[in-house]
C-alpha positions in Angstrom: 92.9 11.7 -20.5 89.8 13.7 -21.0 90.5 14.7 -24.6 91.3 11.1 -25.5 88.2 9.8 -23.9 86.1 12.5 -25.7 87.6 11.7 -29.1 87.1 7.9 -28.6 83.5 8.5 -27.5 82.8 10.8 -30.5 84.3 8.2 -32.8 82.2 5.4 -31.4 79.0 7.5 -31.4 79.5 8.7 -35.0 80.5 5.3 -36.4 77.6 3.5 -34.6 75.2 6.2 -35.8 76.3 5.9 -39.4 76.0 2.1 -39.3 72.6 2.4 -37.7 71.4 4.8 -40.4 72.7 2.4 -43.1 70.9 -0.5 -41.5 67.6 1.4 -41.2 67.8 2.7 -44.7 68.4 -0.9 -46.0 65.5 -2.2 -43.9 63.1 0.4 -45.3 64.2 -0.3 -48.9 65.9 3.0 -49.5 68.7 1.4 -51.6 68.2 0.5 -55.2 70.1 -2.8 -54.6 69.6 -4.0 -51.0 72.7 -4.9 -49.1 73.6 -8.6 -48.9 73.3 -10.4 -45.5 77.1 -10.8 -45.4 77.6 -7.0 -45.6 75.0 -6.4 -42.9 76.8 -9.0 -40.7 80.1 -7.2 -41.3 78.6 -3.8 -40.4 77.1 -5.1 -37.1 80.2 -7.0 -36.2 82.5 -4.1 -36.9 80.4 -1.8 -34.8 80.6 -4.3 -31.9 84.3 -4.7 -32.4 84.8 -1.0 -32.4 83.0 -0.4 -29.2 84.5 -3.4 -27.4 88.0 -2.7 -28.8 88.1 1.0 -27.9 86.6 0.6 -24.5 88.1 -2.7 -23.5 91.6 -2.3 -24.8 92.6 1.2 -25.9 91.0 3.4 -23.3 91.9 1.0 -20.5 95.5 1.1 -21.6 95.5 4.9 -21.9 94.0 5.4 -18.4 96.2 2.8 -16.7 99.3 4.2 -18.3 98.4 7.8 -17.4 97.8 6.9 -13.7 101.3 5.5 -13.2 
């Protein structure tokens, strides 16, 4: 269980960090063509879905199955 939890946490941490950097860079005008609002909404939504999905469904399923 511990390796799976560590890998899932690392994935969430890295993905959220990359999205955060992209959002900050866009906010400070680092891109030649700023990202469209729809793209920003997708990035924020996919980050939330990743965290909720991994924690709420995948890890719960792994740990419940491993305890039985």
